[in-house]
C-alpha positions in Angstrom: 0.0 0.0 0.0 1.2 3.5 -0.8 2.3 5.8 2.0 -0.5 7.7 3.6 -1.1 11.1 1.9 -3.7 13.8 1.9 -6.4 15.2 4.2 -9.9 13.7 4.7 -12.5 16.0 6.2 -15.6 14.4 7.7 -18.4 16.8 7.0 -21.2 17.5 9.5 -24.5 18.7 8.3 -26.9 21.3 9.7 -30.6 20.8 9.9 -31.1 22.2 6.4 -29.0 19.4 5.0 -26.0 21.6 4.0 -22.6 21.5 5.5 -22.5 23.2 8.9 -20.3 26.2 9.6 -17.9 24.0 11.6 -17.3 21.9 8.5 -16.5 25.0 6.5 -13.9 25.8 9.2 -12.4 22.3 8.8 -12.2 22.8 5.0 -10.3 26.1 5.6 -7.7 24.2 7.8 -7.5 21.3 5.4 -6.7 23.6 2.5 -3.8 25.0 4.4 -2.5 21.6 5.3 -3.0 20.4 1.7 -1.0 23.4 0.5 1.8 22.8 2.9 2.2 19.1 2.1 1.4 19.3 -1.6 -1.3 16.6 -1.2 -5.0 16.5 -2.1 -7.8 17.3 0.2 -11.0 15.3 0.1 -14.2 15.1 2.1 -16.9 12.7 3.0 -20.6 13.6 3.6 -23.1 11.1 5.0 -26.8 11.4 5.2 -30.0 11.1 3.2 -30.3 13.3 0.0 -26.9 15.0 0.4 -26.2 15.9 -3.3 -26.5 19.6 -2.5 -24.1 19.2 0.4 -21.6 17.4 -1.8 -21.7 20.2 -4.4 -21.1 22.9 -1.7 -18.1 21.0 -0.3 -16.7 21.1 -3.8 -17.2 24.8 -4.1 -15.5 25.3 -0.7 -12.3 23.6 -2.0 -12.6 19.8 -1.6 -11.0 18.1 -4.7 -12.9 14.9 -4.2 -16.1 14.3 -2.2 -17.2 10.9 -1.1 -21.0 10.5 -0.7 -22.6 7.9 1.5 -26.3 8.4 0.9 -28.9 6.2 2.6 -32.0 6.8 4.7 -30.3 4.9 7.5 -27.8 7.8 7.7 -30.3 10.6 8.1 -29.5 10.6 11.8 -26.1 9.9 13.4 -25.6 6.1 13.7 -22.1 5.4 15.1 -21.4 2.0 13.4 -22.9 3.1 10.1 -20.9 6.4 10.0 -17.7 4.5 10.9 -18.3 2.1 8.1 -18.7 4.9 5.6 -15.6 6.8 6.8 -13.5 3.6 6.7 -14.6 3.1 3.0 -13.6 6.6 2.1 -10.3 6.2 3.9 -9.6 3.0 2.1 -10.0 4.8 -1.2 -7.7 7.8 -0.2 -5.3 6.4 2.4 -5.2 9.8 4.2 -2.5 11.0 6.5 -4.8 13.3 8.4 -8.6 12.9 9.2 -10.3 16.0 10.5 -13.6 16.3 12.5 -15.0 19.2 14.4 -15.0 19.0 18.2 -18.7 18.9 18.4 -20.7 16.2 20.3 -20.9 14.2 17.1 -17.2 14.6 16.4 -16.2 13.7 19.9 -18.2 10.5 19.7 -17.2 9.5 16.2 -13.5 10.4 16.2 -12.2 7.7 18.6 -14.3 5.1 16.8 -12.7 6.1 13.5 -9.2 6.2 15.0 -9.7 2.7 16.4 -11.1 1.3 13.1 -8.2 2.8 11.1 -5.7 1.9 13.8 -4.6 5.5 13.8 -3.8 8.1 16.5 -6.3 10.5 18.1 -5.7 14.1 19.2 -8.8 16.0 20.4 -9.8 19.6 20.7 -7.0 21.0 18.6 -6.6 24.7 18.2 -4.0 24.5 15.5 -2.4 21.8 13.3 0.9 22.5 11.5 3.3 20.4 9.4 6.8 20.3 10.8 9.5 18.1 9.3 6.9 16.4 7.3 4.8 15.4 10.3 1.5 17.0 11.6 1.9 18.7 14.9 -1.3 19.5 16.9 -1.7 22.3 19.4 -4.2 21.8 22.2 -4.9 23.3 25.6 -4.4 21.2 28.7 -4.8 21.6 32.4 -8.0 23.7 32.0 -6.4 25.9 29.4 -3.5 27.0 31.5 -0.9 25.2 29.4 -0.6 24.7 25.6 0.8 21.4 24.5 2.2 20.4 21.1 1.2 16.8 20.3 2.6 14.4 17.6 0.9 11.1 16.9 3.1 8.1 16.5 0.3 6.4 14.4 -1.0 7.1 11.0 -3.5 8.3 10.1 -3.8 11.2 12.6 -7.5 11.6 13.6 -8.0 15.0 15.0 -11.0 16.9 16.3 -10.7 20.7 15.9 -12.1 23.3 18.2 -15.0 25.2 16.8 -14.2 28.8 15.7 -10.4 28.1 15.8 -10.4 28.9 12.0 -12.3 31.1 9.7 -14.9 29.5 7.5 -13.9 28.8 3.9 -15.4 31.0 1.2 -17.3 29.2 -1.6 -15.8 29.6 -5.0 -16.2 28.3 -8.5 -14.3 25.1 -7.8 -15.7 21.7 -8.7 -14.9 18.4 -7.2 -15.0 14.7 -8.3 -18.0 13.2 -6.5 -17.6 9.5 -5.6 -20.6 7.5 -4.5 -19.7 5.0 -1.8 -21.5 1.7 -2.4 -21.4 0.0 0.9 -23.6 -2.3 2.9 -24.5 -0.6 6.2 -24.1 -2.6 9.4 -27.0 -3.5 11.5 -28.1 -0.4 13.4 -31.1 -1.9 15.1 -29.3 -1.4 18.5 -29.6 2.3 18.1 -32.7 4.4 18.0 -33.4 8.1 18.1 -35.9 8.8 20.9 -36.5 12.5 20.4 -34.9 15.3 18.5 -35.2 18.7 20.3 -34.0 21.7 18.4 -32.9 24.6 20.6 -34.9 27.7 19.9 -33.7 31.0 21.3 -33.6 34.6 20.3 -30.3 35.0 22.1 -27.0 34.6 20.3 -25.6 31.1 20.8 -22.7 31.1 23.3 -20.3 29.4 20.9 -21.2 31.9 18.1 -20.9 35.1 20.1 -18.1 37.6 19.4 -18.4 38.9 23.0 -19.2 36.8 26.0 -20.0 38.4 29.3 -19.5 36.2 32.3 -19.8 36.6 36.1 -19.3 34.3 39.1 -20.9 34.0 42.5 -19.3 37.2 43.6 -21.8 39.2 41.6 -23.9 38.9 44.7 -27.2 37.5 43.4 -29.9 37.9 40.8 -29.5 41.7 40.4 -25.9 41.4 39.5 -26.6 38.8 36.9 -29.5 40.8 35.5 -27.0 43.6 34.9 -24.6 41.3 33.0 -27.5 39.9 30.9 -28.4 43.5 29.9 -24.7 44.2 29.2 -24.4 41.2 27.0 -27.4 42.2 25.0 -26.2 45.7 24.6 -22.9 44.5 23.2 -24.6 42.1 20.9 -23.0 39.2 22.8 -24.0 36.3 25.0 -24.1 35.7 28.7 -22.6 32.7 30.5 -21.6 31.8 34.0 -19.6 29.3 36.1 -21.0 25.9 37.0 -22.0 26.7 40.6 -23.9 29.8 39.5 -25.3 27.9 36.6 -27.0 25.5 38.8 -28.8 28.2 40.6 -29.5 30.4 37.6 -29.9 27.7 34.8 -32.9 29.4 33.2 -30.9 32.6 32.5 -27.8 31.2 30.8 -27.0 28.6 28.2 -24.3 26.6 29.7 -21.4 26.9 32.2 -18.6 29.1 30.8 -16.1 26.3 31.6 -17.6 24.3 28.7 -17.8 27.3 26.4 -14.3 28.4 27.2 -12.9 25.4 25.3 -14.3 27.1 22.2 -14.1 30.7 23.2 -11.0 31.5 25.2 -8.8 33.1 22.5 -8.6 30.3 19.9 -5.6 32.0 18.4 -4.0 32.2 21.9 -5.1 29.1 23.8 -4.9 29.4 27.5 -5.3 33.1 27.5 -8.4 35.3 27.5 -10.9 34.1 30.0 -9.3 33.2 33.3 -9.9 29.6 34.2 -10.6 30.0 37.9 -13.6 28.2 39.4 -15.2 27.2 36.1 -13.6 29.8 33.9 -14.3 33.0 35.8 -12.8 34.8 38.8 -15.0 34.3 41.8 -14.7 37.6 43.7 -17.1 39.9 42.0 -15.8 39.5 38.5 -17.2 40.0 35.0 -15.6 39.3 31.7 -16.3 40.0 28.0 -14.2 37.8 25.7 -13.9 38.0 21.9 -14.5 34.8 20.1 -11.2 34.6 18.2 -9.3 36.6 20.7 -8.3 39.3 18.3 -10.2 42.0 16.4 -13.0 41.9 19.0 -13.5 43.4 22.4 -11.5 41.5 25.0 -12.1 42.7 28.5 -11.4 41.3 31.9 -12.2 43.6 34.8 -13.0 43.2 38.5 -15.3 45.3 40.5 -12.2 47.0 41.8 -11.6 48.1 38.2 -8.4 46.2 37.9 -8.2 46.2 34.2 -6.3 43.3 32.5 -6.8 44.0 28.8 -9.0 45.5 26.2 -10.2 48.9 25.0 -11.0 50.0 28.5 -10.8 53.4 30.3 -11.5 53.2 34.0 -13.8 50.2 33.6 -15.7 51.6 30.6 -15.9 49.6 27.4 -15.9 51.7 24.3 -18.6 50.0 22.1 -19.8 51.6 18.9 -22.5 54.0 19.9 -22.4 53.0 23.5 -20.4 53.7 26.7 -20.9 50.9 29.1 -19.9 50.7 32.7 -18.6 47.1 33.0 -18.5 46.7 36.8 -19.9 49.1 39.4 
């Protein structure tokens, strides 16, 4: 068998049947890796009626798109999805397999790595080629340390942190579409009980350019209400730490500790939001963190107005058309 070469992107679909934004981000990374190694980049899309998704992946830059189309793939089925990815990998013999670090990706990635007898690195914020080998960057110890990880196995199966890369821009490119003819394994052991779509007028925490967060030191409901208003004023989202989340779960989307894995300065892992007691300082603190860590407002201030970073003057964030007192 020829030496492993190329990058294979496992596409994830949104509810409209088209590639999700996280898949476009993976394509963006895969194009860079493909350029650095001089190897082709391909993608695989799995689902029911995914012709439109395959065409869009081609316009985003995939040179070859493998299509596994079957009603049994309309919803995520681990064994069936692994079988499809293994078939695509058998046709391309990739050196790198990319998935997004979403719930689906976190479940599928180790199964794929095991099936391909490859190595697994999760929650990567960067992947670069050094001396011909892919080197993954990921945050460890709660984001306080950045580690460079090299897999001793091939292929490298890596999940990539959401929003660590910009989305690829569709172009005029076309790709070779390859239909995978495979017999799906028995999936009778799996069943989808209920699909609940999250409906909210608020900006999703993982999609916000600014996240405002406070801990237990905010003093109670009034303090958190102020932060919610601030988040809306800045066009951002509000989150909190786990202990406060338990008491105020109806007002925030999830603990900031979970979101910080996607939000805390993807271009500067381990910096941005302070990872103290679930991602926030506990003594009356509030934070506003830009999604990519650059080009957006990045503020960390205590009630004592101890300013750590950002466009801040005596605790006031300069927002277009607004002057906002961050902490009283």
